[in-house]
Every structure is written in structure tokens, then in C-alpha cells.
PyMOL Python script that loads the backbone (N, CA, C, O; Angstrom):
from pymol import cmd

cmd.read_pdbstr("""\
ATOM      1  N   MET A   1     -22.417  -7.039   4.673  1.00  0.00           N
ATOM      2  CA  MET A   1     -21.809  -5.800   4.722  1.00  0.00           C
ATOM      3  C   MET A   1     -21.519  -5.781   2.757  1.00  0.00           C
ATOM      4  O   MET A   1     -21.144  -6.674   1.997  1.00  0.00           O
ATOM      5  N   GLY A   2     -21.835  -4.597   2.556  1.00  0.00           N
ATOM      6  CA  GLY A   2     -21.975  -4.210   1.127  1.00  0.00           C
ATOM      7  C   GLY A   2     -20.634  -3.676   0.717  1.00  0.00           C
ATOM      8  O   GLY A   2     -19.746  -3.821   1.558  1.00  0.00           O
ATOM      9  N   SER A   3     -20.318  -3.101  -0.384  1.00  0.00           N
ATOM     10  CA  SER A   3     -19.414  -2.549  -0.521  1.00  0.00           C
ATOM     11  C   SER A   3     -19.499  -1.381  -1.587  1.00  0.00           C
ATOM     12  O   SER A   3     -20.429  -1.675  -2.338  1.00  0.00           O
ATOM     13  N   GLY A   4     -18.962  -0.256  -1.949  1.00  0.00           N
ATOM     14  CA  GLY A   4     -19.161   0.827  -3.171  1.00  0.00           C
ATOM     15  C   GLY A   4     -19.367   1.968  -2.262  1.00  0.00           C
ATOM     16  O   GLY A   4     -19.225   3.110  -2.700  1.00  0.00           O
ATOM     17  N   LYS A   5     -19.736   1.727  -0.863  1.00  0.00           N
ATOM     18  CA  LYS A   5     -20.354   3.202  -0.407  1.00  0.00           C
ATOM     19  C   LYS A   5     -19.560   3.235   0.729  1.00  0.00           C
ATOM     20  O   LYS A   5     -19.149   2.231   1.309  1.00  0.00           O
ATOM     21  N   ILE A   6     -19.276   4.736   1.150  1.00  0.00           N
ATOM     22  CA  ILE A   6     -18.384   5.157   2.128  1.00  0.00           C
ATOM     23  C   ILE A   6     -19.670   5.678   3.293  1.00  0.00           C
ATOM     24  O   ILE A   6     -20.239   6.763   3.182  1.00  0.00           O
ATOM     25  N   ARG A   7     -19.988   4.606   4.462  1.00  0.00           N
ATOM     26  CA  ARG A   7     -20.616   5.123   5.363  1.00  0.00           C
ATOM     27  C   ARG A   7     -20.420   3.967   6.417  1.00  0.00           C
ATOM     28  O   ARG A   7     -19.820   2.927   6.145  1.00  0.00           O
ATOM     29  N   VAL A   8     -21.065   4.284   7.831  1.00  0.00           N
ATOM     30  CA  VAL A   8     -20.845   3.046   8.656  1.00  0.00           C
ATOM     31  C   VAL A   8     -21.575   2.000   8.440  1.00  0.00           C
ATOM     32  O   VAL A   8     -22.741   2.132   8.065  1.00  0.00           O
ATOM     33  N   GLY A   9     -20.948   0.642   8.664  1.00  0.00           N
ATOM     34  CA  GLY A   9     -21.095  -0.331   8.426  1.00  0.00           C
ATOM     35  C   GLY A   9     -20.913  -1.172   6.913  1.00  0.00           C
ATOM     36  O   GLY A   9     -21.187  -2.314   6.546  1.00  0.00           O
ATOM     37  N   GLU A  10     -20.386  -0.132   6.344  1.00  0.00           N
ATOM     38  CA  GLU A  10     -20.139  -0.541   5.196  1.00  0.00           C
ATOM     39  C   GLU A  10     -18.328  -1.081   4.807  1.00  0.00           C
ATOM     40  O   GLU A  10     -17.447  -0.486   5.429  1.00  0.00           O
ATOM     41  N   VAL A  11     -18.040  -1.839   4.109  1.00  0.00           N
ATOM     42  CA  VAL A  11     -16.622  -2.350   3.771  1.00  0.00           C
ATOM     43  C   VAL A  11     -15.988  -0.828   3.142  1.00  0.00           C
ATOM     44  O   VAL A  11     -16.403  -0.289   2.116  1.00  0.00           O
ATOM     45  N   ALA A  12     -14.956  -0.334   3.975  1.00  0.00           N
ATOM     46  CA  ALA A  12     -14.020   0.931   3.431  1.00  0.00           C
ATOM     47  C   ALA A  12     -12.689  -0.022   2.894  1.00  0.00           C
ATOM     48  O   ALA A  12     -11.873  -0.540   3.656  1.00  0.00           O
ATOM     49  N   ASN A  13     -12.681  -0.089   1.901  1.00  0.00           N
ATOM     50  CA  ASN A  13     -11.508  -0.105   1.034  1.00  0.00           C
ATOM     51  C   ASN A  13     -10.883   0.753   0.464  1.00  0.00           C
ATOM     52  O   ASN A  13     -10.972   0.591  -0.753  1.00  0.00           O
ATOM     53  N   LEU A  14     -10.123   1.827   0.812  1.00  0.00           N
ATOM     54  CA  LEU A  14      -9.602   2.945   0.204  1.00  0.00           C
ATOM     55  C   LEU A  14      -8.207   3.148  -0.313  1.00  0.00           C
ATOM     56  O   LEU A  14      -7.405   2.827   0.564  1.00  0.00           O
ATOM     57  N   ILE A  15      -7.577   3.591  -1.492  1.00  0.00           N
ATOM     58  CA  ILE A  15      -6.279   4.164  -1.336  1.00  0.00           C
ATOM     59  C   ILE A  15      -6.406   5.672  -1.355  1.00  0.00           C
ATOM     60  O   ILE A  15      -7.473   6.133  -1.758  1.00  0.00           O
ATOM     61  N   PHE A  16      -5.587   6.373  -1.024  1.00  0.00           N
ATOM     62  CA  PHE A  16      -5.367   7.820  -1.266  1.00  0.00           C
ATOM     63  C   PHE A  16      -4.062   8.023  -2.324  1.00  0.00           C
ATOM     64  O   PHE A  16      -2.932   7.582  -2.113  1.00  0.00           O
ATOM     65  N   VAL A  17      -4.343   8.537  -3.115  1.00  0.00           N
ATOM     66  CA  VAL A  17      -3.161   8.762  -4.469  1.00  0.00           C
ATOM     67  C   VAL A  17      -2.470  10.104  -4.146  1.00  0.00           C
ATOM     68  O   VAL A  17      -3.376  10.912  -3.939  1.00  0.00           O
ATOM     69  N   ASP A  18      -1.439  10.616  -4.030  1.00  0.00           N
ATOM     70  CA  ASP A  18      -0.508  11.321  -4.436  1.00  0.00           C
ATOM     71  C   ASP A  18      -0.403  11.849  -5.592  1.00  0.00           C
ATOM     72  O   ASP A  18       0.498  11.448  -6.329  1.00  0.00           O
ATOM     73  N   LEU A  19      -1.311  12.892  -6.037  1.00  0.00           N
ATOM     74  CA  LEU A  19      -1.367  13.166  -7.366  1.00  0.00           C
ATOM     75  C   LEU A  19      -0.100  14.433  -7.897  1.00  0.00           C
ATOM     76  O   LEU A  19      -0.027  14.976  -9.000  1.00  0.00           O
ATOM     77  N   ASP A  20       0.719  14.618  -6.794  1.00  0.00           N
ATOM     78  CA  ASP A  20       1.914  15.034  -7.197  1.00  0.00           C
ATOM     79  C   ASP A  20       3.291  14.509  -7.519  1.00  0.00           C
ATOM     80  O   ASP A  20       4.375  15.085  -7.601  1.00  0.00           O
ATOM     81  N   LYS A  21       2.935  13.245  -7.680  1.00  0.00           N
ATOM     82  CA  LYS A  21       4.184  12.497  -7.553  1.00  0.00           C
ATOM     83  C   LYS A  21       4.515  12.938  -9.146  1.00  0.00           C
ATOM     84  O   LYS A  21       3.500  13.194  -9.794  1.00  0.00           O
ATOM     85  N   ILE A  22       5.641  13.047  -9.781  1.00  0.00           N
ATOM     86  CA  ILE A  22       6.338  12.819 -10.604  1.00  0.00           C
ATOM     87  C   ILE A  22       5.862  12.146 -11.621  1.00  0.00           C
ATOM     88  O   ILE A  22       5.555  12.787 -12.626  1.00  0.00           O
ATOM     89  N   SER A  23       5.683  10.654 -11.602  1.00  0.00           N
ATOM     90  CA  SER A  23       5.041  10.192 -12.491  1.00  0.00           C
ATOM     91  C   SER A  23       3.808  10.045 -13.070  1.00  0.00           C
ATOM     92  O   SER A  23       3.534   9.252 -13.971  1.00  0.00           O
ATOM     93  N   LEU A  24       2.656  11.257 -12.242  1.00  0.00           N
ATOM     94  CA  LEU A  24       1.476  11.374 -12.566  1.00  0.00           C
ATOM     95  C   LEU A  24       1.483  12.759 -13.231  1.00  0.00           C
ATOM     96  O   LEU A  24       0.392  13.208 -13.582  1.00  0.00           O
ATOM     97  N   ILE A  25       2.680  13.541 -13.459  1.00  0.00           N
ATOM     98  CA  ILE A  25       2.348  15.114 -14.069  1.00  0.00           C
ATOM     99  C   ILE A  25       2.966  14.769 -15.794  1.00  0.00           C
ATOM    100  O   ILE A  25       3.722  13.852 -16.117  1.00  0.00           O
ATOM    101  N   PRO A  26       2.465  15.641 -16.532  1.00  0.00           N
ATOM    102  CA  PRO A  26       1.247  16.318 -16.294  1.00  0.00           C
ATOM    103  C   PRO A  26      -0.159  15.578 -16.141  1.00  0.00           C
ATOM    104  O   PRO A  26      -0.376  14.716 -16.992  1.00  0.00           O
ATOM    105  N   ASN A  27      -0.891  15.737 -15.426  1.00  0.00           N
ATOM    106  CA  ASN A  27      -2.286  15.140 -15.289  1.00  0.00           C
ATOM    107  C   ASN A  27      -3.144  15.571 -16.386  1.00  0.00           C
ATOM    108  O   ASN A  27      -3.775  16.626 -16.332  1.00  0.00           O
ATOM    109  N   TYR A  28      -3.175  14.858 -17.275  1.00  0.00           N
ATOM    110  CA  TYR A  28      -3.818  15.090 -18.841  1.00  0.00           C
ATOM    111  C   TYR A  28      -5.288  14.340 -18.552  1.00  0.00           C
ATOM    112  O   TYR A  28      -6.410  14.813 -18.733  1.00  0.00           O
ATOM    113  N   ASN A  29      -4.973  13.211 -18.118  1.00  0.00           N
ATOM    114  CA  ASN A  29      -6.283  12.008 -17.912  1.00  0.00           C
ATOM    115  C   ASN A  29      -5.973  11.636 -16.584  1.00  0.00           C
ATOM    116  O   ASN A  29      -4.771  11.442 -16.406  1.00  0.00           O
ATOM    117  N   LEU A  30      -6.730  11.474 -15.565  1.00  0.00           N
ATOM    118  CA  LEU A  30      -6.245  10.606 -14.321  1.00  0.00           C
ATOM    119  C   LEU A  30      -6.570   9.001 -14.537  1.00  0.00           C
ATOM    120  O   LEU A  30      -5.900   8.128 -13.987  1.00  0.00           O
ATOM    121  N   ILE A  31      -7.477   8.777 -15.247  1.00  0.00           N
ATOM    122  CA  ILE A  31      -7.839   7.022 -15.229  1.00  0.00           C
ATOM    123  C   ILE A  31      -6.384   6.811 -15.975  1.00  0.00           C
ATOM    124  O   ILE A  31      -5.579   6.107 -15.364  1.00  0.00           O
ATOM    125  N   SER A  32      -6.025   7.297 -17.098  1.00  0.00           N
ATOM    126  CA  SER A  32      -4.830   6.829 -17.829  1.00  0.00           C
ATOM    127  C   SER A  32      -3.747   6.952 -16.870  1.00  0.00           C
ATOM    128  O   SER A  32      -3.082   5.929 -16.711  1.00  0.00           O
ATOM    129  N   ASN A  33      -3.412   8.014 -16.172  1.00  0.00           N
ATOM    130  CA  ASN A  33      -2.324   8.158 -15.576  1.00  0.00           C
ATOM    131  C   ASN A  33      -2.253   7.010 -14.258  1.00  0.00           C
ATOM    132  O   ASN A  33      -1.163   6.693 -13.783  1.00  0.00           O
ATOM    133  N   LEU A  34      -3.593   6.418 -13.723  1.00  0.00           N
ATOM    134  CA  LEU A  34      -3.566   5.487 -12.661  1.00  0.00           C
ATOM    135  C   LEU A  34      -3.143   4.417 -13.143  1.00  0.00           C
ATOM    136  O   LEU A  34      -2.264   3.765 -12.580  1.00  0.00           O
ATOM    137  N   VAL A  35      -3.765   4.017 -14.401  1.00  0.00           N
ATOM    138  CA  VAL A  35      -3.552   2.795 -15.204  1.00  0.00           C
ATOM    139  C   VAL A  35      -2.161   2.566 -15.530  1.00  0.00           C
ATOM    140  O   VAL A  35      -1.647   1.480 -15.260  1.00  0.00           O
ATOM    141  N   TYR A  36      -1.509   3.493 -16.085  1.00  0.00           N
ATOM    142  CA  TYR A  36      -0.511   3.322 -17.109  1.00  0.00           C
ATOM    143  C   TYR A  36       0.852   3.823 -16.245  1.00  0.00           C
ATOM    144  O   TYR A  36       1.918   3.222 -16.377  1.00  0.00           O
ATOM    145  N   SER A  37       0.707   4.991 -15.345  1.00  0.00           N
ATOM    146  CA  SER A  37       2.005   5.658 -14.867  1.00  0.00           C
ATOM    147  C   SER A  37       1.996   5.607 -13.279  1.00  0.00           C
ATOM    148  O   SER A  37       3.051   5.886 -12.710  1.00  0.00           O
ATOM    149  N   ALA A  38       1.097   5.334 -12.670  1.00  0.00           N
ATOM    150  CA  ALA A  38       0.931   4.992 -11.187  1.00  0.00           C
ATOM    151  C   ALA A  38       1.841   3.669 -10.888  1.00  0.00           C
ATOM    152  O   ALA A  38       2.132   2.720 -11.616  1.00  0.00           O
ATOM    153  N   SER A  39       2.185   3.983  -9.503  1.00  0.00           N
ATOM    154  CA  SER A  39       3.173   2.912  -8.859  1.00  0.00           C
ATOM    155  C   SER A  39       2.767   2.839  -7.323  1.00  0.00           C
ATOM    156  O   SER A  39       2.215   3.807  -6.802  1.00  0.00           O
ATOM    157  N   GLY A  40       3.040   1.709  -6.619  1.00  0.00           N
ATOM    158  CA  GLY A  40       2.836   1.902  -5.357  1.00  0.00           C
ATOM    159  C   GLY A  40       3.269   3.052  -4.703  1.00  0.00           C
ATOM    160  O   GLY A  40       2.844   3.358  -3.589  1.00  0.00           O
ATOM    161  N   ASP A  41       4.268   3.858  -5.457  1.00  0.00           N
ATOM    162  CA  ASP A  41       5.047   4.903  -4.729  1.00  0.00           C
ATOM    163  C   ASP A  41       3.925   5.861  -4.460  1.00  0.00           C
ATOM    164  O   ASP A  41       4.024   6.496  -3.410  1.00  0.00           O
ATOM    165  N   CYS A  42       2.884   6.080  -5.211  1.00  0.00           N
ATOM    166  CA  CYS A  42       1.892   7.118  -5.594  1.00  0.00           C
ATOM    167  C   CYS A  42       0.909   6.886  -4.115  1.00  0.00           C
ATOM    168  O   CYS A  42       0.314   7.816  -3.570  1.00  0.00           O
ATOM    169  N   VAL A  43       0.899   5.914  -3.780  1.00  0.00           N
ATOM    170  CA  VAL A  43      -0.197   5.666  -2.648  1.00  0.00           C
ATOM    171  C   VAL A  43       0.401   6.410  -1.316  1.00  0.00           C
ATOM    172  O   VAL A  43       1.479   6.269  -0.738  1.00  0.00           O
ATOM    173  N   SER A  44      -0.566   7.138  -1.093  1.00  0.00           N
ATOM    174  CA  SER A  44       0.158   7.850   0.380  1.00  0.00           C
ATOM    175  C   SER A  44      -0.542   7.289   1.834  1.00  0.00           C
ATOM    176  O   SER A  44       0.004   7.413   2.931  1.00  0.00           O
ATOM    177  N   ASP A  45      -1.808   6.675   1.616  1.00  0.00           N
ATOM    178  CA  ASP A  45      -2.581   6.444   2.701  1.00  0.00           C
ATOM    179  C   ASP A  45      -3.653   5.097   2.193  1.00  0.00           C
ATOM    180  O   ASP A  45      -4.371   5.049   1.194  1.00  0.00           O
ATOM    181  N   LEU A  46      -3.452   4.062   3.279  1.00  0.00           N
ATOM    182  CA  LEU A  46      -4.561   2.832   2.807  1.00  0.00           C
ATOM    183  C   LEU A  46      -5.353   2.582   3.858  1.00  0.00           C
ATOM    184  O   LEU A  46      -5.003   2.661   5.035  1.00  0.00           O
ATOM    185  N   ILE A  47      -6.705   2.197   3.348  1.00  0.00           N
ATOM    186  CA  ILE A  47      -7.471   1.725   4.424  1.00  0.00           C
ATOM    187  C   ILE A  47      -8.342   0.424   3.973  1.00  0.00           C
ATOM    188  O   ILE A  47      -9.080   0.423   2.988  1.00  0.00           O
ATOM    189  N   CYS A  48      -8.173  -0.512   4.710  1.00  0.00           N
ATOM    190  CA  CYS A  48      -8.869  -1.816   4.430  1.00  0.00           C
ATOM    191  C   CYS A  48      -9.880  -2.298   5.505  1.00  0.00           C
ATOM    192  O   CYS A  48      -9.565  -2.403   6.690  1.00  0.00           O
ATOM    193  N   PHE A  49     -11.010  -2.560   5.060  1.00  0.00           N
ATOM    194  CA  PHE A  49     -12.296  -2.783   6.332  1.00  0.00           C
ATOM    195  C   PHE A  49     -12.247  -1.975   7.207  1.00  0.00           C
ATOM    196  O   PHE A  49     -12.341  -2.341   8.378  1.00  0.00           O
ATOM    197  N   GLY A  50     -12.066  -0.486   6.824  1.00  0.00           N
ATOM    198  CA  GLY A  50     -12.555   0.352   7.787  1.00  0.00           C
ATOM    199  C   GLY A  50     -10.951   0.959   8.489  1.00  0.00           C
ATOM    200  O   GLY A  50     -10.745   2.096   8.915  1.00  0.00           O
ATOM    201  N   LYS A  51     -10.240   0.125   8.450  1.00  0.00           N
ATOM    202  CA  LYS A  51      -8.923   0.409   9.332  1.00  0.00           C
ATOM    203  C   LYS A  51      -7.816   1.011   8.545  1.00  0.00           C
ATOM    204  O   LYS A  51      -7.482   0.465   7.494  1.00  0.00           O
ATOM    205  N   ILE A  52      -7.243   2.038   8.939  1.00  0.00           N
ATOM    206  CA  ILE A  52      -6.000   2.705   8.572  1.00  0.00           C
ATOM    207  C   ILE A  52      -4.784   1.997   8.771  1.00  0.00           C
ATOM    208  O   ILE A  52      -4.209   1.955   9.858  1.00  0.00           O
ATOM    209  N   LEU A  53      -4.337   1.372   7.610  1.00  0.00           N
ATOM    210  CA  LEU A  53      -2.839   0.359   7.285  1.00  0.00           C
ATOM    211  C   LEU A  53      -2.291   1.633   7.433  1.00  0.00           C
ATOM    212  O   LEU A  53      -2.068   2.137   8.534  1.00  0.00           O
ATOM    213  N   MET A  54      -2.041   2.236   6.231  1.00  0.00           N
ATOM    214  CA  MET A  54      -1.004   3.122   6.012  1.00  0.00           C
ATOM    215  C   MET A  54      -1.449   4.683   6.043  1.00  0.00           C
ATOM    216  O   MET A  54      -2.408   5.164   5.439  1.00  0.00           O
ATOM    217  N   ARG A  55      -0.608   5.308   6.814  1.00  0.00           N
ATOM    218  CA  ARG A  55      -0.887   7.040   6.802  1.00  0.00           C
ATOM    219  C   ARG A  55       0.261   7.776   6.416  1.00  0.00           C
ATOM    220  O   ARG A  55       1.330   7.637   7.009  1.00  0.00           O
ATOM    221  N   GLU A  56       0.105   8.585   5.421  1.00  0.00           N
ATOM    222  CA  GLU A  56       1.233   9.556   4.878  1.00  0.00           C
ATOM    223  C   GLU A  56       2.432   8.357   4.618  1.00  0.00           C
ATOM    224  O   GLU A  56       3.535   8.807   4.924  1.00  0.00           O
ATOM    225  N   ARG A  57       2.475   7.284   4.247  1.00  0.00           N
ATOM    226  CA  ARG A  57       2.869   6.463   3.866  1.00  0.00           C
ATOM    227  C   ARG A  57       4.030   5.408   4.989  1.00  0.00           C
ATOM    228  O   ARG A  57       4.873   4.598   4.602  1.00  0.00           O
ATOM    229  N   LYS A  58       3.740   5.727   6.192  1.00  0.00           N
ATOM    230  CA  LYS A  58       4.103   5.126   7.241  1.00  0.00           C
ATOM    231  C   LYS A  58       3.062   3.933   7.824  1.00  0.00           C
ATOM    232  O   LYS A  58       1.927   4.268   8.160  1.00  0.00           O
ATOM    233  N   ILE A  59       3.350   2.992   7.895  1.00  0.00           N
ATOM    234  CA  ILE A  59       2.622   2.003   8.295  1.00  0.00           C
ATOM    235  C   ILE A  59       3.307   1.461  10.035  1.00  0.00           C
ATOM    236  O   ILE A  59       4.481   1.339  10.386  1.00  0.00           O
ATOM    237  N   LYS A  60       1.881   1.210  10.907  1.00  0.00           N
ATOM    238  CA  LYS A  60       2.318   0.859  12.198  1.00  0.00           C
ATOM    239  C   LYS A  60       3.355  -0.143  12.261  1.00  0.00           C
ATOM    240  O   LYS A  60       3.566  -1.076  11.486  1.00  0.00           O
ATOM    241  N   ASP A  61       3.980   0.207  13.330  1.00  0.00           N
ATOM    242  CA  ASP A  61       5.016  -1.160  13.654  1.00  0.00           C
ATOM    243  C   ASP A  61       6.031  -1.546  12.430  1.00  0.00           C
ATOM    244  O   ASP A  61       6.694  -2.579  12.516  1.00  0.00           O
ATOM    245  N   GLU A  62       6.141  -0.645  11.228  1.00  0.00           N
ATOM    246  CA  GLU A  62       6.687  -0.656   9.930  1.00  0.00           C
ATOM    247  C   GLU A  62       8.055  -1.558  10.463  1.00  0.00           C
ATOM    248  O   GLU A  62       8.312  -2.701  10.086  1.00  0.00           O
ATOM    249  N   GLU A  63       8.908  -0.702  11.494  1.00  0.00           N
ATOM    250  CA  GLU A  63      10.242  -1.036  11.638  1.00  0.00           C
ATOM    251  C   GLU A  63      10.473  -2.635  12.164  1.00  0.00           C
ATOM    252  O   GLU A  63      11.353  -3.363  11.705  1.00  0.00           O
ATOM    253  N   LYS A  64       9.522  -3.033  13.205  1.00  0.00           N
ATOM    254  CA  LYS A  64       9.311  -4.420  13.927  1.00  0.00           C
ATOM    255  C   LYS A  64       8.873  -5.289  12.656  1.00  0.00           C
ATOM    256  O   LYS A  64       9.122  -6.495  12.660  1.00  0.00           O
ATOM    257  N   ILE A  65       8.338  -4.801  11.759  1.00  0.00           N
ATOM    258  CA  ILE A  65       7.676  -5.979  10.379  1.00  0.00           C
ATOM    259  C   ILE A  65       8.896  -6.008   9.598  1.00  0.00           C
ATOM    260  O   ILE A  65       9.110  -7.041   8.963  1.00  0.00           O
ATOM    261  N   VAL A  66       9.790  -4.997   9.526  1.00  0.00           N
ATOM    262  CA  VAL A  66      10.743  -5.280   8.425  1.00  0.00           C
ATOM    263  C   VAL A  66      11.827  -6.028   9.229  1.00  0.00           C
ATOM    264  O   VAL A  66      12.309  -6.929   8.543  1.00  0.00           O
ATOM    265  N   LYS A  67      12.279  -5.958  10.269  1.00  0.00           N
ATOM    266  CA  LYS A  67      13.201  -6.854  11.002  1.00  0.00           C
ATOM    267  C   LYS A  67      12.999  -7.798  10.918  1.00  0.00           C
ATOM    268  O   LYS A  67      13.845  -8.612  10.547  1.00  0.00           O
ATOM    269  N   ASN A  68      11.375  -8.212  11.329  1.00  0.00           N
ATOM    270  CA  ASN A  68      10.932  -9.669  11.197  1.00  0.00           C
ATOM    271  C   ASN A  68      11.282 -10.267   9.835  1.00  0.00           C
ATOM    272  O   ASN A  68      11.784 -11.387   9.745  1.00  0.00           O
ATOM    273  N   ALA A  69      11.054  -9.627   8.954  1.00  0.00           N
ATOM    274  CA  ALA A  69      10.954 -10.094   7.423  1.00  0.00           C
ATOM    275  C   ALA A  69      12.341 -10.390   7.055  1.00  0.00           C
ATOM    276  O   ALA A  69      12.440 -11.332   6.269  1.00  0.00           O
ATOM    277  N   ARG A  70      13.509  -9.800   7.440  1.00  0.00           N
ATOM    278  CA  ARG A  70      14.992  -9.843   7.463  1.00  0.00           C
ATOM    279  C   ARG A  70      15.090 -11.147   7.821  1.00  0.00           C
ATOM    280  O   ARG A  70      15.372 -12.078   7.066  1.00  0.00           O
ATOM    281  N   LYS A  71      14.747 -11.230   9.498  1.00  0.00           N
ATOM    282  CA  LYS A  71      15.042 -12.620  10.141  1.00  0.00           C
ATOM    283  C   LYS A  71      14.602 -13.662   9.440  1.00  0.00           C
ATOM    284  O   LYS A  71      15.377 -14.612   9.325  1.00  0.00           O
ATOM    285  N   ARG A  72      13.488 -13.727   8.911  1.00  0.00           N
ATOM    286  CA  ARG A  72      12.894 -14.998   7.960  1.00  0.00           C
ATOM    287  C   ARG A  72      13.482 -15.268   6.928  1.00  0.00           C
ATOM    288  O   ARG A  72      13.650 -16.421   6.532  1.00  0.00           O
ATOM    289  N   VAL A  73      14.020 -13.879   6.138  1.00  0.00           N
ATOM    290  CA  VAL A  73      14.639 -14.137   4.990  1.00  0.00           C
ATOM    291  C   VAL A  73      16.059 -14.992   5.323  1.00  0.00           C
ATOM    292  O   VAL A  73      16.291 -16.018   4.683  1.00  0.00           O
ATOM    293  N   LYS A  74      16.777 -14.624   6.119  1.00  0.00           N
ATOM    294  CA  LYS A  74      18.008 -15.245   6.612  1.00  0.00           C
ATOM    295  C   LYS A  74      17.873 -16.686   6.833  1.00  0.00           C
ATOM    296  O   LYS A  74      18.656 -17.479   6.311  1.00  0.00           O
ATOM    297  N   ASN A  75      16.699 -17.132   7.753  1.00  0.00           N
ATOM    298  CA  ASN A  75      16.430 -18.424   7.976  1.00  0.00           C
ATOM    299  C   ASN A  75      16.080 -19.241   6.767  1.00  0.00           C
ATOM    300  O   ASN A  75      16.374 -20.424   6.594  1.00  0.00           O
ATOM    301  N   LEU A  76      15.448 -18.497   5.992  1.00  0.00           N
ATOM    302  CA  LEU A  76      15.115 -19.499   4.221  1.00  0.00           C
ATOM    303  C   LEU A  76      16.272 -19.572   3.776  1.00  0.00           C
ATOM    304  O   LEU A  76      16.554 -20.726   3.454  1.00  0.00           O
ATOM    305  N   ILE A  77      17.330 -18.612   3.564  1.00  0.00           N
ATOM    306  CA  ILE A  77      18.590 -18.873   3.165  1.00  0.00           C
ATOM    307  C   ILE A  77      19.167 -19.904   3.758  1.00  0.00           C
ATOM    308  O   ILE A  77      19.600 -20.878   3.143  1.00  0.00           O
ATOM    309  N   LYS A  78      19.216 -19.738   5.156  1.00  0.00           N
ATOM    310  CA  LYS A  78      19.853 -20.990   5.771  1.00  0.00           C
ATOM    311  C   LYS A  78      19.514 -22.569   5.478  1.00  0.00           C
ATOM    312  O   LYS A  78      20.239 -23.564   5.490  1.00  0.00           O
ATOM    313  N   ILE A  79      18.291 -22.414   5.246  1.00  0.00           N
ATOM    314  CA  ILE A  79      17.694 -23.641   5.075  1.00  0.00           C
ATOM    315  C   ILE A  79      17.912 -24.064   3.681  1.00  0.00           C
ATOM    316  O   ILE A  79      18.082 -25.258   3.438  1.00  0.00           O
ATOM    317  N   TYR A  80      17.920 -23.258   2.829  1.00  0.00           N
ATOM    318  CA  TYR A  80      18.032 -23.551   1.218  1.00  0.00           C
ATOM    319  C   TYR A  80      19.900 -23.963   1.337  1.00  0.00           C
ATOM    320  O   TYR A  80      20.349 -24.966   0.783  1.00  0.00           O
ATOM    321  N   GLU A  81      20.654 -23.139   2.020  1.00  0.00           N
ATOM    322  CA  GLU A  81      22.049 -23.514   1.720  1.00  0.00           C
ATOM    323  C   GLU A  81      22.484 -24.851   2.312  1.00  0.00           C
ATOM    324  O   GLU A  81      23.451 -25.504   1.920  1.00  0.00           O
ATOM    325  N   SER A  82      21.635 -25.188   3.325  1.00  0.00           N
ATOM    326  CA  SER A  82      21.795 -26.656   4.068  1.00  0.00           C
ATOM    327  C   SER A  82      21.226 -27.717   3.432  1.00  0.00           C
ATOM    328  O   SER A  82      21.394 -28.851   3.881  1.00  0.00           O
ATOM    329  N   SER A  83      20.513 -27.500   2.354  1.00  0.00           N
ATOM    330  CA  SER A  83      20.032 -28.641   1.599  1.00  0.00           C
ATOM    331  C   SER A  83      20.629 -28.965   0.101  1.00  0.00           C
ATOM    332  O   SER A  83      20.214 -29.936  -0.533  1.00  0.00           O
TER     333      SER A  83
END
""", "prot")
cmd.dss("prot")
cmd.show_as("cartoon", "prot")
cmd.util.cbc("prot")
cmd.orient("prot")
């Protein structure tokens, strides 16, 4: 598998950036904006290895993932506090 091309059989790792985010206005120089002004909040969609992982800032099973992460943090805190 190669990269750098959008076509069947190629690795598709893409981010879609919402250029209307306030941090990117005015859009005088896109590259400078992306390097110096953009943050994760500007990403609207994410595709890795051809699979859509985030669409319109929504992740499949996001609530389940957050719930599981909170549970794991609580367990780590308990372990830390008991040592």
C-alpha cells in the first residue's frame, strides 16, 4: 500500500478542516493558519486507512468511549490513592 493518493487500494488518511472556525479567520494564508492558528477543534472529519473515524465532529460510540475512559480514570485514581 502506498500513500499520497486518493484511490482504491491506497492508504487514505485525511482530515477535513472547517475553514470557518474563528481561529482561522481571516484566511490570509492557509498554510500559516493551519500551522500557527488551527487546533483540533478545527477538524470536522477524520479518515484513517480508509475508515471514517469522525464525521461532523461525531465519533461512533463516543458516549461509550467517554464512559469507559472515565471509569478507567477512577480506577487509576483508586490505585494511586491506595499506594
